[in-house]
N, C-alpha and C positions, 0 to 999 in steps of 0.2 A: 464488972466493964473486966475481969479476970479472964471470965467461960467466953466474952465475946471476944478478944485473943487468941484463948488458945481454939476457940471454933476456926478463928480466921487464918490461923497459925497450922491446922489441918486439913483445913482446907486448899491453900497455897501449896504445904505441901504434900498431897495428895496429886495437886491439880502437875504440881511438876512428875509424880511418877506415874501420872496415867499418859501424858506428851510425852515423855520421852525423858524427860532430861534429868541431872542424876544429880548427887553433890560433887563438887572440881575435886580431881585426885588429890590427893597428899603427895607428897616431895616422893616417898617409898614408894608409892606403884606409881612413878611417873620412868621408874632409875632400870633400865632393862639390861637384859647382861646383851655382849655387841652382837650381831652378827654377822655371820662368816661370809670373808673379804670375796670373794668368786671372781677369780681372773678373765678372758675371753676364755679360754678351752675349758670351762667351769670347775675347776683345780677349785676346792679347800684350799685357801694358800692361810687359814687359821691353824689349821690341821699340819701343814706342811713347814712352816714356822715354828715352831711347836720342838718340832724333829731340829731343826736346822739352828736355833739359837740359845741361845745357855740356858739352863734350867732356873726360872724364875724371869726371864726377862717379860718388859711389860713394853708393849709398840706405841708407840709417842704419834700424838696426830697434829696440825696446828690445825687451830682457829683461818689463821691469816695463808695456807699455803692452797696446791689450785683442786681442781677438783672440788666433790662437794667437802660441804664441814664437815671434819670428825674422820676423813678421808685416809687410814694410815699407811696404805699400801699403790703404791705410785711407779707407773707402770713408762717403759719410752724403751724406744730401741736406738739405747747410750753407744753401741760400740760401733753401731751400721752396719751389722749385719741382716741389716730383715726381720732378722726377732727381737721383740717385746723383754728387756731386761724387768727387773720389777726389782724399786726400791723400799726399804725402809727405816727409820728411825728407833729404837729402842734405849730403855734403861734398862740395864741391868744390875741386879744389885751384891755388891764383893761383898759381903763384913758389913758395914755399919751406910760406906761409901755406894752413892748411884753414882752410875757412870756410863755416860748418853755414849750411841754407838748409830751411826750409819752403815748398812750395810748395802750391797748389789749382788740382785741375785739373778744368777742365769739356766735357763734351763739347757742341760746334757745332755745324752744319751738315754731323754725324757725322762729324765731325775731334775732338780731342784740344788741350785749349790751356792753359797756363796762366795764369789770370785772377787770380792771385795770389801775392805771397810776398814770404819778408819772412827778413832775418837774424837769426840763431841767439846765441847768448854761447855764453861759457865753452870747453870742451873736449870733451861727446859730448854726445850722449844721453843722456837719464835716463827718461822719460815719451813717450811720440807719441800721440794718439789721439782721439776726435768723441766727445763724448758730452752731455750737453744741464743743462750745469750753471747755466742759468738758469732753466727750468725753463717754458723760451715754445714747447716740443714741437719745435727745430729744433735740433742737435748746433752744436757751441761746438769750436775747433782747440785742442786742450789740447797743451801741449810743455814740459816739463821740460829744463831743461838744465843737466844734471853742471857745474859748480865749482871742486871740487878739495875735497879735504878734508875727504869728506863735503857740504859744501853743495853746492845745487841751485834753481836758478830758476824759475820760473813762469813761463808768461804763456798768457795766455786771450786770447782771437781770438771773437769774438760779429758773425753777419751788421747787418750795419745800416742804408741808404738805397744800402741795394747794393753794399755791400763789407764787405769783411770788417775789425773795427776792435775795439784791444788794449780787451779790459774788462779787466782786472784783471793785475801782475804783482805775486807772490808770492816768498819764500824761502822755502826747507824744509833741513832738514836726514833723512835720509835714505830712507826709505823712502816717498812722495808718498804722503799719506791726502788721497786727493783728498773727501771727504765734510767734514774738519775747516776745511779753509781753505776751501769754500763757505758751513760756516755760521757762518765769522767773519766775512762777507760782509754 
């Protein structure tokens, strides 16, 4: 009886191997290094960010942000000059405390520069994106911060007088309903 089970197991395994089937991947096999984020000009943005952000900074991506899941760089014309800026959210490790930050980068004389940054709050990123919430034709920076226990804080920044200014701060629970917040303004 035991030899029948062994023989059956060998036949099934051999058939799977011959037909191209294989054992499922382990979690370690599925972990891959992040691919380089390329902008529309084909630049390697990860290399650019390594030079512009503090040593040890780690980009954060939101599962609830815009674009593809895990996208950690948002491009859009925030200042209305016809050229896209790049917005990133990152974690900076200062001693033992992690500091959440967002930054806006602009290309000037063929080099990217940080033209604005702000400190985040809470313990993580819930939402990040560029959306025209003020309906003026230019996207605003939308940052949702996880505060814990299902509580979140939202900051919306708009371009005014050649700089980003805080347009509103709101509190929300659960998943962000941006339309609801905008309609209540």
